[in-house]
N, CA, C and O atoms as a MOPAC input file, in Angstrom:
PM7 MOZYME 1SCF
protein

 N      0.82200 1    -1.18600 1     0.00000 1
 C      0.00000 1     0.00000 1     0.00000 1
 C      0.87200 1     1.25700 1     0.00000 1
 O      0.59100 1     2.22000 1    -0.71400 1
 N      1.91900 1     1.23500 1     0.80000 1
 C      2.78800 1     2.41500 1     0.86800 1
 C      3.44400 1     2.67300 1    -0.47700 1
 O      3.53500 1     3.81700 1    -0.92200 1
 N      3.89600 1     1.61600 1    -1.12000 1
 C      4.54600 1     1.76600 1    -2.42500 1
 C      3.54700 1     2.32100 1    -3.43900 1
 O      3.88700 1     3.19800 1    -4.23400 1
 N      2.32500 1     1.81300 1    -3.41000 1
 C      1.27700 1     2.28700 1    -4.31700 1
 C      1.01000 1     3.77200 1    -4.08400 1
 O      0.82100 1     4.52700 1    -5.03800 1
 N      0.99200 1     4.18800 1    -2.83200 1
 C      0.76800 1     5.59500 1    -2.47800 1
 C      1.84300 1     6.48800 1    -3.09800 1
 O      1.53200 1     7.54200 1    -3.65400 1
 N      3.07600 1     6.07800 1    -3.00300 1
 C      4.17000 1     6.90500 1    -3.51100 1
 C      4.28900 1     6.85800 1    -5.03200 1
 O      4.62300 1     7.86300 1    -5.66000 1
 N      4.02100 1     5.71500 1    -5.61500 1
 C      4.20500 1     5.56900 1    -7.06100 1
 C      3.03500 1     6.10700 1    -7.87600 1
 O      3.24200 1     6.68700 1    -8.94200 1
 N      1.81800 1     5.92400 1    -7.39300 1
 C      0.66800 1     6.28700 1    -8.21400 1
 C      0.09900 1     7.65900 1    -7.90000 1
 O     -0.70000 1     8.19000 1    -8.67100 1
 N      0.49100 1     8.22400 1    -6.80300 1
 C      0.04800 1     9.57200 1    -6.49600 1
 C     -1.37500 1     9.68200 1    -5.97900 1
 O     -2.00200 1    10.72800 1    -6.14600 1
 N     -1.91800 1     8.61000 1    -5.34200 1
 C     -3.24400 1     8.75400 1    -4.74100 1
 C     -3.13700 1     9.74900 1    -3.59700 1
 O     -2.05900 1     9.94300 1    -3.03500 1
 N     -4.25200 1    10.37600 1    -3.25200 1
 C     -4.17000 1    11.37900 1    -2.19400 1
 C     -4.05400 1    10.71100 1    -0.82000 1
 O     -4.34800 1     9.52600 1    -0.66000 1
 N     -3.62200 1    11.49100 1     0.15300 1
 C     -3.33100 1    10.94400 1     1.47200 1
 C     -4.57400 1    10.37100 1     2.13500 1
 O     -4.48100 1     9.34800 1     2.81300 1
 N     -5.71400 1    10.98400 1     1.96700 1
 C     -6.94200 1    10.48600 1     2.58300 1
 C     -7.28400 1     9.08400 1     2.12600 1
 O     -7.66000 1     8.23700 1     2.93700 1
 N     -7.15700 1     8.83100 1     0.83000 1
 C     -7.41800 1     7.49500 1     0.28800 1
 C     -6.38500 1     6.51000 1     0.83000 1
 O     -6.73000 1     5.41300 1     1.26800 1
 N     -5.13200 1     6.90800 1     0.79700 1
 C     -4.07100 1     6.05300 1     1.31700 1
 C     -4.32300 1     5.70200 1     2.77900 1
 O     -4.25100 1     4.53400 1     3.15800 1
 N     -4.61800 1     6.70600 1     3.60000 1
 C     -4.80300 1     6.48400 1     5.03500 1
 C     -5.95300 1     5.51300 1     5.29500 1
 O     -5.83600 1     4.62500 1     6.14000 1
 N     -7.04600 1     5.67500 1     4.58400 1
 C     -8.19200 1     4.78400 1     4.75600 1
 C     -7.83500 1     3.35400 1     4.38500 1
 O     -8.16400 1     2.41800 1     5.11300 1
 N     -7.16700 1     3.18600 1     3.26000 1
 C     -6.79200 1     1.84400 1     2.80600 1
 C     -5.74400 1     1.20900 1     3.72900 1
 O     -5.82400 1     0.02100 1     4.03900 1
 N     -4.78000 1     1.99600 1     4.15900 1
 C     -3.72900 1     1.47000 1     5.03200 1
 C     -4.31600 1     1.04600 1     6.37800 1
 O     -3.96700 1    -0.01300 1     6.89900 1
 N     -5.20500 1     1.86600 1     6.94300 1
 C     -5.87000 1     1.48500 1     8.19500 1
 C     -6.65100 1     0.18700 1     8.00100 1
 O     -6.65500 1    -0.68000 1     8.87400 1
 N     -7.30900 1     0.06100 1     6.85600 1
 C     -8.05700 1    -1.15800 1     6.56100 1
 C     -7.15400 1    -2.37900 1     6.48600 1
 O     -7.49600 1    -3.44300 1     7.00200 1
 N     -6.00200 1    -2.22700 1     5.84300 1
 C     -5.04400 1    -3.33800 1     5.77100 1
 C     -4.57400 1    -3.74900 1     7.16200 1
 O     -4.48200 1    -4.93800 1     7.46800 1
 N     -4.28000 1    -2.77000 1     7.99200 1
 C     -3.81700 1    -3.07400 1     9.34700 1
 C     -4.93300 1    -3.72000 1    10.16500 1
 O     -4.68200 1    -4.64800 1    10.93300 1
 N     -6.14900 1    -3.23900 1    10.00500 1
 C     -7.29200 1    -3.80500 1    10.72700 1
 C     -7.56800 1    -5.24100 1    10.27700 1
 O     -7.86300 1    -6.10700 1    11.10000 1
 N     -7.47000 1    -5.48900 1     8.96600 1
 C     -7.76300 1    -6.81400 1     8.41900 1
 C     -6.65400 1    -7.82900 1     8.66300 1
 O     -6.87300 1    -9.03300 1     8.52600 1
 N     -5.46900 1    -7.35400 1     9.02100 1
 C     -4.33400 1    -8.24300 1     9.25300 1
 C     -3.64000 1    -7.86200 1    10.56900 1
 O     -2.50700 1    -7.38100 1    10.55700 1
 N     -4.32100 1    -8.07700 1    11.69600 1
 C     -3.74000 1    -7.66000 1    12.97600 1
 C     -2.43200 1    -8.37100 1    13.31900 1
 O     -1.63600 1    -7.85000 1    14.09900 1
 N     -2.20300 1    -9.54100 1    12.75300 1
 C     -0.95500 1   -10.26000 1    13.02200 1
 C      0.25900 1    -9.48100 1    12.51900 1
 O      1.36900 1    -9.68000 1    13.01200 1
 N      0.05600 1    -8.60200 1    11.55000 1
 C      1.18400 1    -7.82400 1    11.02500 1
 C      1.74900 1    -6.86100 1    12.06700 1
 O      2.88800 1    -6.41000 1    11.94700 1
 N      0.95200 1    -6.54600 1    13.09000 1
 C      1.41900 1    -5.63400 1    14.13900 1
 C      2.15300 1    -6.35000 1    15.26600 1
 O      2.82300 1    -5.70800 1    16.07500 1
 N      2.03500 1    -7.66700 1    15.32400 1
 C      2.60100 1    -8.40800 1    16.45300 1
 C      4.09900 1    -8.21000 1    16.65200 1
 O      4.52100 1    -8.03400 1    17.79500 1
 N      4.93200 1    -8.22800 1    15.60500 1
 C      6.36400 1    -7.98800 1    15.85600 1
 C      6.63700 1    -6.61300 1    16.47500 1
 O      7.48600 1    -6.48500 1    17.35600 1
 N      5.92900 1    -5.60500 1    16.02100 1
 C      6.12700 1    -4.26300 1    16.58800 1
 C      5.60600 1    -4.20000 1    18.01700 1
 O      6.21500 1    -3.56300 1    18.87700 1
 N      4.49200 1    -4.85400 1    18.26800 1
 C      3.94300 1    -4.86900 1    19.62300 1
 C      4.89900 1    -5.58100 1    20.57900 1
 O      5.08800 1    -5.14500 1    21.71400 1
 N      5.49900 1    -6.67500 1    20.11600 1
 C      6.45300 1    -7.41300 1    20.94300 1
 C      7.63000 1    -6.50800 1    21.32600 1
 O      8.06100 1    -6.48700 1    22.47900 1
 N      8.13600 1    -5.77400 1    20.35400 1
 C      9.24800 1    -4.85400 1    20.63400 1
 C      8.81200 1    -3.73000 1    21.55900 1
 O      9.56100 1    -3.34600 1    22.45600 1
 N      7.62000 1    -3.20100 1    21.35700 1
 C      7.12600 1    -2.09700 1    22.18200 1
 C      6.91600 1    -2.53200 1    23.63100 1
 O      7.09800 1    -1.73700 1    24.55400 1
 N      6.53600 1    -3.78700 1    23.82800 1
 C      6.36000 1    -4.29300 1    25.19300 1
 C      7.70300 1    -4.40400 1    25.92000 1
 O      7.76100 1    -4.26000 1    27.14100 1
 N      8.77200 1    -4.65700 1    25.17900 1
 C     10.08800 1    -4.85100 1    25.79200 1
 C     10.76700 1    -3.53800 1    26.15000 1
 O     11.40300 1    -3.42500 1    27.19700 1
 N     10.63100 1    -2.55000 1    25.28000 1
 C     11.27500 1    -1.26300 1    25.52400 1
 C     10.68000 1    -0.23000 1    24.56100 1
 O      9.68100 1    -0.47900 1    23.88700 1
 N     11.30400 1     0.88900 1    24.52400 1
 C     10.84200 1     1.95900 1    23.63900 1
 C     10.97500 1     1.52000 1    22.18400 1
 O     11.99600 1     0.95700 1    21.79000 1
 N      9.94200 1     1.78000 1    21.39200 1
 C      9.93900 1     1.43400 1    19.97700 1
 C     10.07500 1     2.72100 1    19.17300 1
 O      9.29700 1     3.65600 1    19.36500 1
 N     11.04000 1     2.77700 1    18.29100 1
 C     11.25400 1     3.93000 1    17.43200 1
 C     10.97400 1     3.52500 1    15.99500 1
 O     11.59500 1     2.60200 1    15.46800 1
 N     10.03800 1     4.21900 1    15.36500 1
 C      9.70500 1     3.97000 1    13.96600 1
 C     10.47400 1     4.95600 1    13.10900 1
 O     10.48500 1     6.15300 1    13.39400 1
 N     11.11200 1     4.46600 1    12.07200 1
 C     11.93000 1     5.29800 1    11.19300 1
 C     11.35200 1     5.33100 1     9.78900 1
 O     10.68000 1     4.39600 1     9.35300 1
 N     11.62500 1     6.41600 1     9.09500 1
 C     11.19200 1     6.54500 1     7.71500 1
 C     12.09600 1     7.53400 1     7.00200 1
 O     12.72000 1     8.39200 1     7.62700 1
 N     12.15500 1     7.40300 1     5.69000 1
 C     12.88900 1     8.37100 1     4.87700 1
 C     11.96200 1     9.45400 1     4.34900 1
 O     12.38500 1    10.30800 1     3.57000 1
 N     10.71400 1     9.42700 1     4.76300 1
 C      9.74000 1    10.41100 1     4.28200 1
 C     10.13200 1    11.81500 1     4.74000 1
 O     10.56700 1    12.02300 1     5.87200 1
 N      9.96800 1    12.74100 1     3.85100 1
 C     10.27400 1    14.13500 1     4.20100 1
 C      9.16400 1    14.75900 1     5.02600 1
 O      9.42800 1    15.58200 1     5.90300 1
 N      7.92600 1    14.37600 1     4.75500 1
 C      6.77200 1    14.87900 1     5.49800 1
 C      6.21300 1    13.72500 1     6.31500 1
 O      5.39600 1    12.94800 1     5.82100 1
 N      6.64600 1    13.61300 1     7.55300 1
 C      6.25100 1    12.47900 1     8.37800 1
 C      4.75000 1    12.42900 1     8.63300 1
 O      4.17800 1    11.34300 1     8.73000 1
 N      4.11200 1    13.57000 1     8.74200 1
 C      2.67300 1    13.59200 1     8.99900 1
 C      1.87400 1    13.07700 1     7.80800 1
 O      0.74600 1    12.61500 1     7.97800 1
 N      2.43300 1    13.14900 1     6.62100 1
 C      1.75300 1    12.64200 1     5.41500 1
 C      2.35700 1    11.30800 1     4.99100 1
 O      2.38000 1    10.96600 1     3.80800 1
 N      2.84300 1    10.56700 1     5.97300 1
 C      3.43200 1     9.25500 1     5.68900 1
 C      2.63400 1     8.19200 1     6.43300 1
 O      1.63200 1     8.49000 1     7.08400 1
 N      3.08300 1     6.97100 1     6.32800 1
 C      2.41900 1     5.86300 1     7.00000 1
 C      2.69600 1     5.84100 1     8.50100 1
 O      1.97200 1     5.17600 1     9.24300 1
 N      3.72200 1     6.54800 1     8.96600 1
 C      4.14300 1     6.43700 1    10.35700 1
 C      3.08200 1     6.81700 1    11.38100 1
 O      2.88000 1     6.05900 1    12.33000 1
 N      2.39300 1     7.94500 1    11.24500 1
 C      1.36300 1     8.24700 1    12.24600 1
 C      0.25200 1     7.19900 1    12.28600 1
 O     -0.29500 1     6.91000 1    13.35000 1
 N     -0.07700 1     6.63700 1    11.14100 1
 C     -1.12400 1     5.62200 1    11.06500 1
 C     -0.64600 1     4.33800 1    11.73600 1
 O     -1.38700 1     3.71100 1    12.49400 1
 N      0.59000 1     3.95300 1    11.45600 1
 C      1.15500 1     2.75100 1    12.05900 1
 C      1.29100 1     2.92600 1    13.56900 1
 O      0.97500 1     2.01300 1    14.33200 1
 N      1.75400 1     4.08100 1    13.99400 1
 C      1.88200 1     4.37300 1    15.43200 1
 C      0.52300 1     4.25400 1    16.11600 1
 O      0.40200 1     3.62600 1    17.16900 1
 N     -0.48100 1     4.85000 1    15.52100 1
 C     -1.84400 1     4.80900 1    16.06100 1
 C     -2.33400 1     3.35800 1    16.17200 1
 O     -2.94600 1     2.98400 1    17.17200 1
 N     -2.06400 1     2.55000 1    15.14900 1
 C     -2.51100 1     1.15700 1    15.14400 1
 C     -1.80100 1     0.34300 1    16.22500 1
 O     -2.43700 1    -0.45800 1    16.91000 1
 N     -0.51400 1     0.53500 1    16.38300 1
 C      0.24400 1    -0.20100 1    17.40000 1
 C     -0.23600 1     0.19500 1    18.79100 1
 O     -0.46200 1    -0.67000 1    19.63700 1
 N     -0.39200 1     1.49000 1    19.03400 1
 C     -0.86200 1     1.94600 1    20.34400 1
 C     -2.27000 1     1.43700 1    20.64000 1
 O     -2.55500 1     1.04400 1    21.77100 1
 N     -3.14600 1     1.43700 1    19.64700 1
 C     -4.51300 1     0.94400 1    19.84100 1
 C     -4.50300 1    -0.54900 1    20.15100 1
 O     -5.25800 1    -1.01000 1    21.00700 1
 N     -3.65800 1    -1.30100 1    19.46400 1
 C     -3.57500 1    -2.73700 1    19.70700 1
 C     -3.03600 1    -3.01800 1    21.11600 1
 O     -3.54600 1    -3.89600 1    21.81200 1
 N     -2.02100 1    -2.28300 1    21.52700 1
 C     -1.48200 1    -2.46100 1    22.87800 1
 C     -2.51300 1    -2.06000 1    23.91900 1
 O     -2.64600 1    -2.71600 1    24.95100 1
 N     -3.23700 1    -0.99200 1    23.65200 1
 C     -4.29200 1    -0.55000 1    24.55500 1
 C     -5.39000 1    -1.59800 1    24.64100 1
 O     -5.91900 1    -1.86100 1    25.72100 1
 N     -5.73200 1    -2.19600 1    23.50900 1
 C     -6.73100 1    -3.25700 1    23.47900 1
 C     -6.31000 1    -4.44800 1    24.31000 1
 O     -7.13900 1    -5.05000 1    24.99200 1
 N     -5.03900 1    -4.79600 1    24.26600 1
 C     -4.51700 1    -5.88100 1    25.10000 1
 C     -4.68200 1    -5.54800 1    26.57600 1
 O     -5.07000 1    -6.40300 1    27.37200 1
 N     -4.38800 1    -4.31000 1    26.93400 1
 C     -4.49500 1    -3.88500 1    28.32400 1
 C     -5.94100 1    -3.96600 1    28.79600 1
 O     -6.21500 1    -4.41000 1    29.91100 1
 N     -6.86300 1    -3.53500 1    27.94000 1
 C     -8.27900 1    -3.57500 1    28.30000 1
 C     -8.75600 1    -5.01600 1    28.44200 1
 O     -9.50600 1    -5.33100 1    29.36600 1
 N     -8.32800 1    -5.89200 1    27.53500 1
 C     -8.71000 1    -7.30100 1    27.62000 1
 C     -8.16800 1    -7.91900 1    28.90400 1
 O     -8.86900 1    -8.67800 1    29.57300 1
 N     -6.94100 1    -7.60200 1    29.24400 1
 C     -6.34000 1    -8.15400 1    30.46000 1
 C     -7.08000 1    -7.66100 1    31.70500 1
 O     -7.31800 1    -8.43600 1    32.63100 1
 N     -7.44300 1    -6.38200 1    31.73100 1
 C     -8.15400 1    -5.85800 1    32.91000 1
 C     -9.56400 1    -6.43300 1    32.97600 1
 O    -10.07900 1    -6.64000 1    34.07400 1
 N    -10.20300 1    -6.69800 1    31.84200 1
 C    -11.51300 1    -7.33800 1    31.84300 1
 C    -11.42900 1    -8.75200 1    32.39400 1
 O    -12.31400 1    -9.18600 1    33.13300 1
 N    -10.35900 1    -9.48000 1    32.03600 1
 C    -10.18100 1   -10.83800 1    32.54900 1
 C     -9.95900 1   -10.83700 1    34.05700 1
 O    -10.44400 1   -11.72200 1    34.76300 1
 N     -9.23900 1    -9.86000 1    34.53700 1
 C     -8.96100 1    -9.77600 1    35.97000 1
 C    -10.24700 1    -9.47500 1    36.74600 1
 O    -10.50400 1   -10.09100 1    37.78000 1
 N    -11.05500 1    -8.53300 1    36.25200 1
 C    -12.27600 1    -8.17900 1    36.96900 1
 C    -13.35500 1    -9.23700 1    36.79200 1
 O    -14.25800 1    -9.33100 1    37.62300 1
 N    -13.28500 1   -10.04400 1    35.72200 1
 C    -14.29500 1   -11.05400 1    35.48000 1
 C    -14.04000 1   -12.33400 1    36.27200 1
 O    -14.95600 1   -13.13100 1    36.47800 1
 N    -12.81300 1   -12.53200 1    36.71100 1
 C    -12.50900 1   -13.76500 1    37.43400 1
 C    -13.02000 1   -13.69600 1    38.86200 1
 O    -12.98100 1   -12.64100 1    39.49400 1
 N    -13.51000 1   -14.85200 1    39.37800 1
 C    -14.07800 1   -14.86300 1    40.75600 1
 C    -13.04500 1   -14.77700 1    41.84900 1
 O    -13.39400 1   -14.77700 1    43.02900 1

């Protein structure tokens, strides 16, 4: 998706929607990043000149949401147990 965004010139809104969809439809793709983030600080790098118009904010948002979801699931299990 990122390559398509840069090569074909689709606008950022279309790219962001499609990229979020790819991440949502394939949550396993976030697992390596989540594993690293659980161990220590995770730094995402890019060669993009405009970071706000790149995949990084979207990826960061997805990783944080997934980690937050894990935390919520864990707290639900703790409060649900007798």
